[in-house]
C-alpha positions in Angstrom: 0.0 0.0 0.0 1.1 3.3 -0.8 1.7 5.8 2.1 -0.8 8.3 0.7 -3.6 5.7 0.5 -2.7 4.6 4.1 -3.0 8.2 5.2 -6.3 8.7 3.6 -7.6 5.4 5.1 -6.4 6.5 8.5 -8.2 9.9 8.1 -11.4 8.1 7.0 -11.2 5.7 10.0 -10.4 8.6 12.3 -13.3 10.6 10.9 -15.7 7.7 11.2 -14.5 7.0 14.8 -15.0 10.8 15.6 -18.5 10.7 14.1 -19.4 7.5 16.1 -18.0 9.1 19.2 -20.1 12.3 18.6 -23.2 10.1 18.1 -22.5 8.2 21.3 -21.9 11.4 23.2 -25.2 12.9 21.8 -27.1 9.7 22.7 -25.7 9.9 26.3 -26.0 13.7 26.9 -29.2 14.5 24.9 -31.6 12.7 27.3 -29.8 14.3 30.3 -30.1 17.7 28.6 -33.8 17.2 28.1 -34.3 16.3 31.7 -32.2 19.4 32.8 -34.1 21.6 30.4 -37.5 20.4 31.6 -36.3 20.8 35.2 -35.2 24.4 34.5 -38.5 25.1 32.7 -40.4 23.7 35.7 -38.4 25.8 38.1 -39.0 28.9 36.0 -42.7 28.2 35.8 -42.9 27.6 39.6 -41.0 30.8 40.3 -43.3 32.8 38.0 -46.4 31.2 39.6 -45.0 32.1 43.1 -44.4 35.7 42.1 -47.9 35.9 40.6 -49.3 34.5 43.9 -47.3 37.0 45.9 -48.6 39.8 43.7 -52.2 38.7 44.1 -51.7 38.4 47.9 -50.3 42.0 48.0 -53.1 43.3 45.8 -55.7 41.7 48.1 -53.9 43.0 51.2 -53.8 46.5 49.7 -57.5 46.4 48.7 -58.4 45.2 52.2 -56.4 48.0 53.7 -58.1 50.5 51.4 -61.5 49.2 52.3 -60.6 49.3 56.0 -59.4 52.9 55.7 -62.6 53.8 53.8 -64.7 52.1 56.5 -62.8 54.0 59.3 -63.3 57.3 57.4 -67.0 56.5 57.0 -67.3 55.7 60.7 -65.5 58.9 61.6 -67.8 60.9 59.3 -70.9 59.2 60.9 -69.5 59.9 64.4 -69.0 63.6 63.6 -72.5 63.8 62.0 -74.0 62.1 65.1 -72.1 64.4 67.4 -73.3 67.5 65.4 -76.9 66.2 65.4 -76.8 65.5 69.2 -75.4 69.0 69.8 -78.1 70.6 67.6 -80.9 68.6 69.3 -79.5 69.5 72.7 -79.3 73.2 71.8 -82.8 73.2 70.3 -84.2 71.3 73.3 -82.6 73.8 75.8 -83.8 76.7 73.8 -87.4 75.4 73.6 -87.4 74.4 77.2 -86.5 78.0 78.2 -89.1 79.4 75.8 -92.7 78.1 76.5 -94.2 81.0 74.6 -92.6 79.8 71.4 -93.9 76.3 72.0 -97.4 77.7 72.6 -97.2 79.8 69.4 -96.2 76.7 67.4 -99.1 74.8 68.9 -101.6 77.5 68.1 -100.1 77.9 64.6 -100.5 74.1 64.0 -104.1 74.2 65.1 -104.9 77.2 63.0 -103.3 75.7 59.9 -105.1 72.3 60.3 -107.8 71.1 57.9 -110.1 69.9 60.6 -108.9 66.4 60.6 -107.4 66.5 64.1 -109.1 67.1 67.4 -107.1 68.8 70.1 -108.2 68.6 73.7 -106.3 70.9 76.1 -105.4 69.3 79.4 -104.4 70.6 82.8 -100.7 70.6 81.7 -101.5 72.6 78.6 -100.4 69.8 76.3 -102.8 68.6 73.6 -104.2 65.0 73.4 -104.4 63.9 69.9 -107.3 61.7 68.9 -105.6 59.0 67.0 -107.4 57.4 64.1 -110.2 59.9 63.9 -111.3 60.7 60.3 -114.3 61.9 58.5 -114.9 58.6 56.8 -118.0 56.8 57.9 -119.3 59.8 59.8 -122.9 60.8 58.7 -123.7 64.5 58.7 
């Protein structure tokens, strides 16, 4: 055999051995790479789901806090309104208590403006008794 043919044959054998070695390495490492790739994909999906869950929890917490603050504000407004109403009622009550003439005037004004549907009976204390349920229905003239 001629040395150039021997060299070509050695190159061909070396190339085939290299190709076979590459195929063997690919057959060994490709399944492991797939497992590794799927593991990494699963970890990434899990991390993304965990972050999404944390975001939802924080959003719910913020919404709950906002509603709580809104409820506290509403309660404070109602308390202020109730205090103002109580003060006004107390002030009006004291003013009317110290002014019986005004109460008598209001009573007379109400009687004068009535349409005859009510019957007022003065009593010893000067307070009227209202005849409840009286009406002109069923009364024959």
